[in-house]
Structure formats: C-alpha cells, structure tokens
N, C-alpha and C positions, 0 to 999 in steps of 0.2 A: 080444153084444158087435160089433159091425162095426167092423174097423178099416182105416183105411185107407191104404193105401201108397202112398209117394211115384209110383209110375208110376201112380197114380188105381185102380187094381185093391182090389177089396172081400175082404179075407176075414172069416169070421163065425167066434165061437167060444161056446162054451157055458156057458164060465167063464172067472175070468181065469187070465190067464197072464203067464209074466213076458219080457220081452223077447226076451232068449234061446230062452225056447223058440219064440215066434214066428218070429223068424230062423229056428230050425230047422225050421221045419212048410215054410215058402216054400221053404229048401236048404239044405242039409247044407254047402254050400260058401260061403254065405254066412254061417254060423253060426260058421265057421271065421276068417272074415276079420272078423268083426265086435267093433269097440272100442269102443262104447256105443249109444244110442239117441236118438231122436228126437221124442216124445210132443207135440201141438200146439205145436212150433216148442222147447220145453224140453228140452236136453240132459241126460240122463239115464243111468243107471248101467245096465248089461242084465243086473243081478238085479230091477232095479223090475217091479212085477207093474203089470200092467194090467186093470183090472176094468170099463171102460167104454167107448163108442165114441168113438175118437179119431182123429187124424191122424200114423200113425208110419212116421218112415222109421230103418232100418239102418244106421251112422255103422260105416264101413271104414275103415282109415288113409288113405284118400284122400279123406274129408273133413276140414276142419280141426279139427273137435271130436273129430272117430273118433282125429285123429294124436295130439292134447292129450292125450288117454287114454290111448292106447297108452304114450308118451314118459311122462305120469305116473306109470303103474306104473313103468316103467326107473327111476325115481328113486325108487319105493320099495324096488327090487333094489340100488342103489344102498345108501340108508341102512341094509339089512339087514347087506349087507357093510361096511361102517363100523362096523357095532355088533359083526359077529363078530370084523375084525382089530382093534379100538381099543374095549374095552368100555364105556370112559369117559366117551367123547367123547357129547356131548348135540345131540338133536335140535332144527334150527332149524324151515325150511319148505323145502320141495323142489318148488316148481310146475313144470309142462313151459312154455316160452318158444317161441318160432317156430323156432329152429334147433335145438330137443331137450330138455333139462332144465338142472335145475339143484339143488345142495342144501347149505345153509347147518348146518355143522356147529361145534362149540365142543369144538377141539382140537387138537391141534399140525398145524402146518405141513405140506404133502405136497408132495414132491416126483416128477419124473416116476417115478421106480423106486416109488415108493406107489401110485401112481395104476394103474403096469401090475397090482401088486397085487391091485388092488381091484376092477378089471377081472376077473382069474382067477375072481376070489371073484364076482363077477355070474355069470359065465358055468357058477359050479357050483350057484348057486341056481336059475338058470334052467334047468339040467339039471334039477331035484328036481322043478322042477313042482308046486310047490305051489299049493292051489286061496287064492283071496283072499279073503277072508270078511268081509263086513260085518256089522258089529251097532251096536248106539247104548247108549247111559246116558246118564241123567240127570243134567245141569251140575254137580253136589256130588259124584256117583259119580265121574264124570271124571274132577274135579281130585285127586280122592284115587288114584284109577287112576295117574295119571301122576306123582303129588306120589309114588306106590311106588316107580313105576321109575325115579327120580331125576331127570325129565323135565323140567327147571324151565321152557325157555323154550315148552314146550306149556302146562305149567299157565296159564302167560301168559297167551296166545294163548286159552285160554276162558276168564279171568278179566275177559277183553274181551266174552265173547258173553253176550247178555239171562240173568239168572237161569231163564226159564222153558224157554229151551232145550236141546232133545236131540241129544247130541253122539254123533258118528259117527266109529266105527272102521274100519279094516280091517287084517285080520287074514291072514298068510301063514305059512307054519308057526311057528316060536317068535318073529314078530317082528309086534308089534303097532303100526299109525303111527295119530295122527290124524289124520282127513282127511274130507272130502265126497265124493270120488268124482271122476267115475266110474274105472271100472280096468277093466283086462282081467278075462277068469275065473281066469286062471293066469300065472303068471311064465313057464312055458311057451311059450307065445303070443307071447312076443320071441323075436325070431330074429337082430338086427345093430345090437349094442351095442359102444363108441365112450365113454371117457371123453375127454374133450375137454383139459383145463389146469384149475388151480387159482389162487384167488386172494384175495385180502382182501375182505371186506364186511361193514359195522357192520351189525349186529342191528336188525330195523327202519330200516335206511337212515339213520341217524343218529350222527354221528360221538361225541357223547356216551354211547352205547352202547359195548358191547364188540366189538372184532374178532372175526370171525367168521370158518372157512375154508369158502370156498368151493368147489363140486368143480363144473364143467360137463361136459358129457355129451352124446351124443345117440344116437338109433334110430331102423331103420328095419326095414321088412319083408322086405329084399333086401341080401344081401350086397353084392351091384352097385351097390346105392344108394347104403351105407353109404361103397364105394370112391370113388364119384363125386363125395360131398359130403367126403369129407379129399380130394382132387385139386383141389377148390372149394377149402377152405382153403387149400392153399399157393399157388394163383392169386392167391389175395383178400390173404393175408401179403406180397408183391412189391409190392399196390397201398397195404398199411396204411401211414396218413400220417405215423404217428408212427416208423416206421422209415424209408420212404423218404425223408421229409424232412429227414431227420437224414443219411442217406448223401449226398444231395444237398447238404447245406450248404445249406438254407432258414431252419432254424432248430435251436436249442440249449435246453438247460436243463442249469441249475446249481444244485445242492443251496443253497450258501450264499445263493441268492438270492432261493431259494424257490421254493416249488412251487407252478404257476400261472402262474408268471410265466416267459414262455417270451421267446427271445430271437432276434429276428431276423436273421438274416447279411445279407452284403448284397446276396446273390441275393432270399434272402425280402422285406426289408424292397424292393427294387427293384420285386418285384412285386406286394406291398401299394400302393407308391407309382402304378404304373401303372393300378391298379383306382382308385385315391382320384380320381387327377385326371379319370379316365373319368369316373366319378360323379356327381362334383363339375360337369363339363363340362353333363356330360347334364342334371343337376339345373335349372341357371343357365338352360339352355334352355327349362327345363319350368313357369319361372319361380320357381324358390326363390328365397330372400335368405340368402345367408352369412351365419352369428351367428357368435362365438366366444367362449364362456363359461364360467368360472371351473371347475377339477376340482377344488373344495371348495366348501364352505358351510358356514355357520353351522346348527347344531341347529332355530333358529327357524325356517326354511326349509323342513326336511321333516316341521316338525309343521304348519305351514302346509297340505301336499300331502297330510299323514298315509302319507306312507312312514315318519315318524319309529315309529307305530303298527303298520302292517302289514308292515313290510318290513325293521325296527331289525336284525336277524338275520343277516341280507344284507349289512351294512354295515359298513365300516371307520371305527370312530369313532374321533377324535382330541381329547385331554381328558380331564380328570376328571368326570365325570358328579357324582359327590357334592359335588364341590368348587361350593358357591355362587360362589365369587369367582372360577372359570376358565370362558372361554366353550369352549364344546364344539361341535367344527367336525366333518362328516362328507364321508369321498371320496366325490362323487357317482356314482349308480348308474345314475341316466340323467337327460337333461339336458333335459327338457318343466319343469321349476320353473324355469329357469332362462330358456328360451325364453319363457315367459309374462311373465317382466318385462321381457324386450326389445317385447313388444307395447303392455303399461302404458305405458310410457314417454311413451307419448301417444294421444290421444283418437282413436276408431275408429270410420267410419259403415259402414254398411251396402256405400258405393264402395268401400271401402280391402279388404272381403274380397271371395273369398277371401284370407286371408294365408298364405303361405306360408313355413315358415322351413327350412332346412338344416344341418347343421352335421356337420364328419366326429369323432364325437364318444369319446374316450379315456374309459371307463367302468372301477369296481371294484367289484367284487361276491364279499364272501365267501363262495367255494365249499365246501362239505365238498370236503375233503382226497380221502376215498373216492369224488367224483365224477370229478375233474379226470383229463382224459387230453389231451394232445396242445395241438394246436390246438383243439379241441372243447369242451373246457372249461376255461377260464381263468379267473383274480382281476385281470386289467387285460386290456381288450379296447380295439378302435376298430370304432367302427359309424358306417355311413350313418345319421345320425338326422334324424327328422325331424317338426315338427309344424306341422296345418293347421288354422288359426283361420277357422271360415264359417256361415254363416247356417245355419238349420234347412234353408230350399232346397237349398241348397249343398250338402249333405250328401251324395247318391249319382253325381253328377258328379263331384264332389273323390275321392270315395270309388272309385267307377272309374278316375278316373286313375294314383290311387297302385298300384292293382292293375296298370292297362295298364303302366308304369315299372316295376313288380318283374318283370313278365312279358318285358318287352323287355330288361331285364337279365340274367334266365335264358337267354333265348333267344339272345341272343345269345353267353353263354357256355357255349351246348350243354349246358343243365342243363334246361333245361325238363319234355325229358320222363321223368324222375327225381326227379318229387315230386309230392306228393298236396296236400288242401287242409284244412283243420280248422278248425270252428266254436269257439269255445273258450268256453264258457259258467260262470258263477256255477255254486256247489253249493247249494240253496236251503237243504240241510239243514246248512248251517255259514257262515250270514249275518254271523256275526260277523267272518268274514272279507275282507268287503267292503262299499265306502261305497253308501247310499243303500237303497231299501227293494225288496220284489217286483215293484213294479207299474216301478218306474223300469227293474227288470232286464229285465221280461219285455218291454217296450216297448220298451228298445233292443236286446235280441237280436231280435226280431221283425221290428225295422227292417234290422236286418243280415241276416237272412234274408231278407225282401224285396228288400234290395240284390242280394245272391248269385245268388237267383232268377230274377233279372230279365236278369243278367248272363251267365247262363247257365253258374254256376261248379257243378263235380261235388265235393261236400263233404263230410267228416260231422261228426257234433256228439259233445262230449268235456264232459262235466261238469266244474267243478272247478281247468278250465285256463285260466279268463280270469284278467285283469289284476283288482285291488281293484275301481278305477274303473270299470271297461267290458268287453264279453266283446271276443276278438280273431278275428281269420284269420288262423290259421299255415298258413305255406307249409311244410309240410315233408320230407325227405327223411332218407334211413337212408344208412350208414358203412358201409363193404364187410362188417363183421359184425351186419349187419341192426339194431343201434339206430338208433331216430330220432333226428330232433334237428329243433328252430326253424332254420330259416334265414331268413327273411321273416317279418314281423308287421306287419299293420294292425288297429289297434284302434280304437273309438270310444269317448269318455268323453263323459258324463254330467256329471261330478261336481265335476271339477276347476275348471269354470269358474266355478263359483258359490263354490268354497274362497278363492279367489284374489279374489274380487271383478274378472272379466272381463268387459267389455260393450261392446256396439256401439251405438249411435244409429242408429237405423232408419228408412225414410222418413217414421215419422209422427212422429219427432222423440221418439222415447221408448228409454229403454236398454232392450238386450235381451240374453238371455247366449247369448252363442256357443257350438255344440259343436265339439268340435276332435278330431280325426282326428292319433293316434300314429301313426307309421311308419317302416318300413324299406325303402329301393331294394331294397339287396343284404345288408342285416344284419352279423354281426359279418366282418370282412376276418379278422382269425386262424381262422374257421374256416373260410369260402368259399376261403382258401389251401387247408387241410386236403379240402376238397371237392375240389377240383379237382386236389390232388395221387395220390386215391383213384380221382376218375372218369377222368384219363388216366395216370393211370400215370408221372406226369410227364412226359409227353409232351404237354407244352403249347401250344395254339394260338400260332405264331408269333408275333402281336401281345402276349401275356403274356410270352416268357422272357425273363429276367432276362439271356439272352445266344441271339443270335438267330441270328449267322454267328461263324463261326471260319474263318481266313484260317489256311492249311497252305501256307507254302511248301516246296520239294520238297528245298531246301539255303539255304546261308544270301548265296547269291549274290542269292538273289531275295528277301530283306527288305525294300529299298528299295521295291521297286513293291508288296510283303504292304500296305505301310504304305502306300504312295500310294492302296489301293485301300480301305481302309482307313481314310484319313481323307477320301475321297470318301463311303463308307456315312455318319459321322457325322456328314457335313454334309445330309445327307439324314435324321439321324434313330435310324440304324438300330443295335442295337447290339452291336459287334461287336469282336471281337479278336482276335490274329496269335499262332500258336503257331511261336516264334524258337525250340524246344529242336532241339537235334543230335538228335537222331532221324528213325528212316527212316519213311518219308509214311506205309506201311501201316499202322505203331504207331499214328502221328497219328490216322490215321481212325478207327482201332477206341475210341480214347483220346476222340475228339469224340460217337461215336456212345453211346460209355457214356455220359455228359456228357450228353445228350439236346437237345441242342445240332440243332436243325432245318434248317441247310445250314451249308456246309463247302464252302470255296474253295480248289482246289488251284491251285496258282500256279508255272509253268517258267518256261523259254523260249521256250515259243511264244507262253506268256501274257500273258508282257510286249512282245515284239516285236510282238504282232498287236492289244491292247490288250483281252487275253479272261481270265475265269476258266474254269475247269472247276470246277462245279455239281455234287455231290451234296447230297443231300436226305433225311432219314427218309420222305419221301412218295411219289419216285419212282426212288430210288434215282440210279446214274449218271445226269445229266440233260443231258449232253454240252455243248459250251463256247460261251459264250455272252459278246457285249459285254458290258461293267462297265455301262452306261450301261440295255444290256436288264435286266441282272439286278436292277439299283438301280430302275427302273420298277414291276417284275412283284414285289419283296419290300415296297416301300411299299405299294401297291396292296393288299396281303395285308392290311398292319398298318394300313392306313388304314379298311379294311374290315372286320377283323376276321373274315378267313374263317376259318370254320375247317375245314383241308384233308384233304381225307380220304388217309389212309395204307394205300397201294394193293401195296408191296411187302412181303414177309415180312421178318424179324429175317435168319431163315436166307441168304435170297439177301443181302440186304444184307451182310452178314460172309462172305458168298463172294465179294461183289464187292470188299469192301476188303481183301482178302487177296492 
C-alpha cells in the first residue's frame, strides 16, 4: 500500500500497519510526539490499522486534533484518580475543550484541597505508565458491562445509541471508560497537568436533571508552557468582568432579587446610557424610525408568531393556562411581533419600503440557572433591536447596511478585530424545531451565503444555530476564559410575514409578502458592557467613562478654583468630579489611578493665578500645565470623535510619578 504523507512524500508497505507503527517507521522522535493520526481527512486513533492507499498525517500536540487527544487522555486519568479516591463517584462525560479538559461526576463537591489531592493521584497514575487499550462490545453487552459497574450515566449514553452500534471502551490499568477516542498510547506520555477548578453542571445541560460536579483541568507537553498558561489565567482573572465590574461598582447582584437580574450601579448605568444614546442617534441618521412597544403581550400574539410553540420554555408566562377564564400573558423575549403591528397600522406600497424600525428593547428570557454568568447571560436585558421590512430586491442592500452598521459600532468601540462571523443554519435532521420546509430553508440560506460572499465576509457555518424562522449571521466573540458568545446578529426571515399577514402593494398594484431582516446594531447592552470591561480591563476609552476627569486641589484653599474648573467642564458635557478630601495630593493621585479615571487635574496656587490645570493622564502620565480652555478643547474633541487613545506609559512609571 502507498501512504502519502503531509509533505507529499510516499511510503510503501507490503502489509497493513497501525498508525503508530508507521510513525515509528518515519521517525522514533515523531512516534514519541504522536497523539493521533489523520487518514484521508478523518482523525483516528494511533491504534488504527491502515490497510490501503491513503493520505496520512501524524498529529502531535501542535495540531488541534492532536492536542485534543492528549487532553482527552488527561481527562481519563482524572476520572481514574476520582474513582480511586472516591469509589462511589459515578462517571458522566469528560471531553477535551479549547483550554484543556473537564470531567463531570456525580459526587460530593470538591474544594481546592480535594483538587490538589486528585492532582497528586493523577501524577501517580501517569508515573505508573499504563498502556491504553481499546476494545469494543455489542450494544447489549456494553449496557450490561456498565450496569455491573454501577455507571448509570454511561448506561444512559449507550442506550441513546443505535441498536446495531458497536460500543468502544478504553482501558488503562484497572480503569475502564466508555469512549470513542482517540487517545495516547500510554498515560506516561502526559507531562504537565493541572486541575484548575470545580463547579456545578447539570447532566446534559438541563436544569431538570441532577447537578453534577465538573472538574476543569489542563495539560501541556512542557512544564514551561503550563507555567505560562497559569500565569495567563492569573492575568485574565484581573479582566474577568464578573470580578472587575463589581470592584469598579458598575453592577451588583442580590440573592433576594434573583439570579440573572443584575443591578446596574450609577457608573454602570451611565455607561449603558452613553451607549444607548449613541446607538439611537446613529440609527436615526441611517433612516431608522423609533418605536416603543409593551414589555408583555397576551398569549395570542406569541401563538401567531409561533414563539409559543417553539420558544415557550424560554419565556416568563403570567396567568393560569389551565383556567379558561384567565387571560394569559407573557413577558416579551423579543420585539419583532410588536413592531409587525406597528407596520400593519397603515397600508404600505413598495415606495414605503424599506421600512426600518428601531427600538431600545428590554427583553426577558428564562435562562437556565446553570447558564447565567455576570452580565453575559441574564434573564432581563436590553438590546438595540431593529426590524427591516423590505422587498425581495432590497434584501442584499439592506442586509449589507445592517452589517455595515454593526461593523461601524465594533470599530468605534475598538472591538472589530476581536470577532468572527458565523452563518447559523437550521438542522435538517430536526425539522420540527423550525417553520417552513427544506426548500424555504435552502433558498434562504443560499441567499445569505450569496450576500456574505458578495460582501467578502469570511465566515464559518454551523447547523442547528438558526432562529426557528430563518438563518442568521452571528457575530461572535470570546470572553477572557475562551467561552464564545453571540454579540450581534442579523437574521433573514422568510416565514413571519405570512403568519402576520404583512404585505405591501407592488408596482402593479398587487399584494406581495415582504422579507424581514431582524438585526441588532450593538446587541445586548449588558453583554457589551461585560465585553468592554474585559477588553479594556476597566480602562475604557474616555468617551465611555462614567467619570472622565477628577480635579484634585492640593489643599482646601483651592476648592473654589477647582469647582470653577468643574463648572466649565460640565458646561461642555464632560463628566467631572472634585476630590475635596483632606488627603495628601500623592494619595489622591493614586486613588484616582486605582479608580481608572482617564484624566486628573491638579490645581494649586500657580494654576489658580494663571488659569491653568496640571494634567495627568493614564495615557502619557504627566502632560504638564495647560490653560483650562486648551484642556477643554482637547478632551471635548477626544470625546466627540470617540478616540481610543493609546496608553504609552507603564503602570510602574505612573506609580513613580504619583509618589
């Protein structure tokens, strides 16, 4: 057989060989580094036997699939360690993830000391160097095998597989786990591991199921890489919006108010207000008409839109559905049905289209408690929601306009380089989740592809992520921990105009169904605030800061002058405070820096006599003395243009200057 390698060279063998043996034939060093193989584009286990001509790549830790196999093996070592120290624990699932791996267990919760003991046990298992052996069983035998071990979660997983499926397992020493692989040849190949944390996770992600213990870990081939990653984790903890946002008093949560219902503190509320006013002004300049619609509606509205049939579990329902005499309402999870009735209040012709409606919409979604986190996943949130009613001929131009608006918003906030684009499609194997048939979906998805390709957008495609009424372009970003969230979305809707009997009169005087584009220009304001906190580590661009200037009089003799400067700044729309505390100026400077205020103005005798301010900024440190009018002109221009000013001095240098 002829084996074509990644570099194009060809190896010939007279008989079948395993991937690992081919790797050894190429190079013993390569074999030691091998984590998995790729045969004709399919990732396979190193034990896989190759018996015909093919293209073969030997995957190492430097390849994503190789890294996944390496870390998946580490998750099995974790599971073996848990079973040794906690024999009554039951195994659930343990995949590799982008940052390492996790494993879910039905067991008591684990503190840091328990994780440290598990880590020690993992290192013992690695040192033992057991070979990983793969074997298969028929489905019924596999179920019996796991039942005898008392692994009820594994039994459930097997029972979900087809009846004629052959089930694979991996054995390492006295430990066996249900798994399709791939894996390393031996536990000894693992070099640098670390258990990061533990948390709760519902079995299969549903709060209707039992809460399990999820243990997160990571693994590398070198201790130096592990140390660098742990240092990276320490750095990103400083940016975690859930921690930093509370420290900065931007938001808070209170148990008696409820999970996923954050309180925006005055500073956080001011930032959201700044963003909202900016977005509303930008949209109106682009031809959007503002609407303001109710926060709730009768069940009847959601039945028409079919949200009741496809989205009811995600809604907060008010009233007794079982009582025929009771009116049933629901808090709105989206604004589209309301804006459709705004459209329907008068007859429209083709000359009235495109019709662009925009609304700053407060929405309510009944998120699973296990999914909620800080400001990124909440039960009440506000978005820059909009719906465009367009003719078929206008779809591409208006879609392009929505994308241009989204990109403008990202660029202004300095976030444009941090996003990826995803075409979210329906799942043709789960058609009951969606409105319309295959023809409608194929036609609409192809239309969206055509538009994106024409606009030169680089995007991936993902099945099962579409809205129930149409495909979406989702603009995705990752938080500091690597979790991906949808920040902005643009959707093509081919179904709801029909359900709501929406039409326009075309050039021939005939009724026609419009297309609808659902879109956000910035997305959820709460999630955007979280994103900005993590992006800038709280050092926001000046125009977004809830406090842009703090004036620091060097003694109480200069309070009057400080307040005079404050009044001049306020007249020009600058958010400014005066620190009148009886503290030394060095202390005030350090406090201002810790509060992440972009500008501080020190005022004393000379400043008062000559109409000056001594400017210190986070960008250049000591910027020297300036006339008040000059400083006002400079900061107003920075705010007006929404400049993202570069920080050119290090914190250490600032600290020295502040002492």
